[in-house]
N, C-alpha and C positions, 0 to 999 in steps of 0.2 A: 802282444799283448800292448809293445807300448805305443805300435799303431793305432789300436784301437782305444786306448787310452786317450791319446792325442785326438782322434775321432770325436770321440764324446765329447772333450772337452769342449771342441772347436762347436760340434752342433750345440752343447748347452749354454755357448756364449754366443751364437746367432739367435738362439731361441730369446735369452736374455735380452739382445738390440730390438728385437721384432716387438717384443713385450712393453719392454722400456716406451719405446718410440709410440707405440698401441696406447698406453696409458697416459703418455704426456700429450698427445694429441687430442685426447678426449676430451670435451666438456663434462663438468660435473652437473649431474640432475640440478634443475631450478622447479620449485613449487609455482606455477599458474598461478594467476588470480583469478577467483572465479567470475566466471560471465555466463549469462544466458537467463533463460525463463528461471523465474523461482516459483515453484510450484508447490504448494502448501500453506499453512497458516500464519497470517501475521499478525501474531500477538499484541492486542492490545493494551498498553500501559492507562490508566487512569491519568489523568491532569491533576499535578500539583499545582492550585490557584489560589489557596485561600488568601494569600498575601495581596492578590491584586492580577496583573497579566501571568498566564502559568510561566512556570521555570521549566517545567518538562512534561511529557505526556500528552494526550491525545485530545483536541477540541472542537467545537464547530463555532464559526462567525459567519453572522450574515451582513452583507454590505445593502448599504439602500441605494436604490434607484439614482444614478447620476454620480456614485461613488466609485473611487479607485482601488485596489488591493493595498495602496501601501498608506492612503490616509483614510480612507472609510468616505461619509461617516459610518460605523457601525451600528446595528439595529440591539440595544441594550436589550438581555432578555431577563424581567425582573426575578424568574424563578432559579436563575445562574446560583450557583454557591460560590462562584469564583468572586473573589474580591474585585476584579474588573469586570462587571456581567455582560461585557459585549462578547466573552468568551463563554460557552455552553461546554463545560466537561462533558466527555465522554469514555463511559466504562464498560469492559469487556461484556459481552453476549454470553450464551451457553455453548457459542462453539469456541469462544476464546479470542475471537476477532476474524479480519478478511480472509476468506480462503478463496484462493486462486485454481482456475483450472474445475470449478466444481460452481453450482448456484447454491444459494443460501435464501430458499424463497420465504415470503412472507405467508402466515395462515390464512386460512379461511374460515370466516370474514379477517380483512387486514385490521381492520378497527372496531372497536366497540360501538354502542349507539350513540355515546358523546363525542366520537371523533378521535379517541385517543387510540394510537398507531400500537397494535400488538406482536409485532415481529421482533423477537429478541436474541438470535442467533447471534448475531455481528458483533450487535451492542445492546447494553442495556436500554431499553426506550428514555427518552431524554423530556423532561418537561419543559414545555418552552410556551409562555404567555397562557398557563393554566392547563394545557393539554399537552401528552406525549406525543411526542414524533418517533419516528421508528422505522428502522433503515432494513433492507433489501436487495437481494440480486433475483433477479426472475430471469426464466429463458424468454419470457413477453413483458417487454416495458410496461407497467401498469399505465403510465401517464399516454402514452401513443399508442398503443397497441402492437408496435413494432418486434422483430425478433431483434433480440441482441445478444452478443457473445458472453461468454463466461468472462470474471475479472483477468485479467492478465497484468502480468508485471515481471520486468526483466530489469537485469544490473548487467552496466558494461563491466571491462575487466579493470576498471579503477573506482567501482562501487559508485557508479551515479545510477540512479532509478527513472524507470522511463517503465508506460504501461497505459493498458485501456481500462476506463470503468465505465464503460457506457453504462451497464446493468444496474449501476446502483442507484438505488431509489428509494425515496420516504412518504411514509404515508402519515396523515397529519388532519385533524380536522374534517373530515368525512373528502378529501382530497389526494390526488397522487401525483406526486413531483419528480419527475427526474432528474437526479442529482450527479450524475457521472461527465465524463469527459473523454471523448466526443461525444455529442449529442447521438440519440439512436439510429438519426439520420445523415450521420458521422459531421456535421457542423460546430464549430466554437463560437456561439453566439455573444458577444458584448466582451464578458472579463473571463469566459470561459478558458481554461486551461490545463492542460494533460499532466499527468503525475510527472512530479519532480521531487527529487529526495538523495539521500545517502544509503548505502548498505555495507555494514562491516563483514564479509565472508567468515572471519573468524570465529566471532562472538554472538552472529546472527542479529545484533542489533542494526534497527534501522530509524529513519525518520521519513516521511512522505507526505507530500502535499499535492491536491489538486483542489480546483475553483471549477464551480458549473452555476452558471446564471439560470434563472428560473425560466420557463417559457409558458406563458398563460397562467391563470389561475387568481387568486387573489395574492400571490404573491409575486406576480408578474414585474420581470426585469429587477427583482432583486436575485442575488448573488451568494452562492453558500460557498463557505470555505472550509474546506475538511484536512483536519492538519492530525496525522497521527505517528505516535512514537510506540516504540516496542522491542518486541524479539520475534525474528522468521522462523519459524519450524517447518524445515523440508517434509514434504509428503513421504510416506515408508513405500520403499519400492517393493 
């Protein structure tokens, strides 16, 4: 009995040493920051800009030919409700905002007889010099006739956004204007810049912007600045 008890004690002591060593050498699990493609809806928050430039939210600006992103000059929109009318506030459409991984196409016809854009899934059509412009994403770019991919936005582990908005299109005044970056042919003309921004994986809060120079038509070499803020909602698996 004595030998048996002694052997059991030695065995238990050995197991304790092994277990202690194992736990001491093991690293505690850490939560990795989210990274990769963000598939879902970037829900758009309307701009707060009654007092002047927006203090938060989403807006559109247009840089006049020969201008710069930092200094403009920016084209004032007499129909803007912002205190600074070089900003046109953007409000969410029926889908709540931009959806990645699928198209949000324009209706047929895309405009009424007066030239007002009719698409309202991404954003509510915006009055711009007495006519509404409307945005959409389509498998075939309405301006160039080229096939384009769905919008894609990804985040780095540090929360920096990048992406492809080639399919982003505007219908206005009887014309179609590609406002994506890069352009359907892959180019980045003039001031065109791809998506940049930030994303908080804990709250879903995002802020992103891209810049797209117009090629052809009555606004040739004018440049659109698209700034969006809101909350990202991932697609349910």
